[in-house]
N, C-alpha and C positions, 0 to 999 in steps of 0.2 A: 701841509694837510693832504694834497693830492698824492704824494708818495706813500703816505700811510694807507690811503684808500686803495691804491694800486696793490700794495703788499697784502692788504686784507682780502681783496678780491682774488688774488692769484694763489693764496694759500690753499684753498680747497683743490685747485687744479694740481698743485704740486703734491698734495697728499695723495690724490688719486693716482697720479703718474708714478709716484714712488712705490706704490703697492702693486703695480701691474706686473712687474717681473718676479714678484714674490709669490704669486698665486700658483698653486699646484693644480694642473689641469689634466684631465683624462685624454683630451683631444689635441694636445700640443704636438708639434712636429717631433720634438725630442722624445716624448712618450711613444708616439707611433713607431718611430725608428727602433726604440728599445723593445717594444712588443714584437715587431717583425723579426728582429735579430734573435730574440729569445726563442721564438717558435721555429725559425729556420735552423737554429743550432741544435734543436732537439731531433736527432735522427731516428728516434723511436716514436715520433709523433704519429698517432693513429690516423689523423686526417690526411697526411701526405702518403702514408702507407696504403690507405684505402684508394686514393687517387691513382697511385702508381700501379696498384694491383688491377684496377678496373680499366686502365688505359689500354687501348688496342693499337695505338700508334707504335710503329717500329722504333725502338729506342735509338736515339741519336744524341750526340752531345748537346744539340740545340733544344730538344724537347724533353730530355730526361731530367733536367734540372728543375726542381719545383719553383714556381713563381707565386709568391704570396701577395695578397692585397687585403688591406683592412677596409671595411666598409666606410662609407661617408659619415655615418652617424655613430659616434662613440658617446655613451652617456655615463654620467657619474651616478652610481647606485648608493654610495654611502661616503660620508666624510667624517674623519675623526674629530673629536672636540678641539684638539690642538691644531687642526687643519694641516697636519704634516703627512697625513695618509688619506688617500682616496681610493675607493673601490670603483671599478669601471666595468662596462660591458659593451660589446659591439660585435659585429659580424666580421669574420675572416674567411677568406677563400684561398685555395691553392689550386694551381693548374699544373698538371703533369701530362705531357703529351696532349691527347685530345679530351681529357677528362678534367672537369672543374668540380671540386667539392667545397662546400661551405659549411660553416659551423659557427655558433655563438661562442665568443671567447670572453672569459672573465679574467681580469687582472687587477693588481694592486700597485699603486704608485706611492712611494714614500720619499720624503725629503728629509735628509739628515740635518743635524744642526749646522754642519759646515756648508749646506746648500746643495749637496750632491743628490741626484735623483737615482732611485733604484726601482726597477720594475720586476714584479714576479707574476708569472702567468699560471693560472690554475690548469692542471692537466685536463685534456679533453675527455669528456664522458660520452660514451655511446650507449 
């Protein structure tokens, strides 16, 4: 009887733990890295172009490379019915030389049936 009771009490914990890795999150480390990579790979990004144009620092290899940072607060703005797609929003900033420019960034995170994550970032609007 005690073994049945132990199994019964541990079942909810196992159910909760087994679902933890399956949740799609806007603010996961994997998502943050993908957003930063997508934005930094876009060389026509108006945010970095603005910061580079406004910088008065003498260009050097150390200060001419853009440094991106996502804000601490990333929020989920919408979730699909099947919970495989979430829309997100948060602040992003870029530093070039002596100038720092910030903007709200919107992005979508999708999880395919094979478990792979894809992130797409909406173009910056000014």
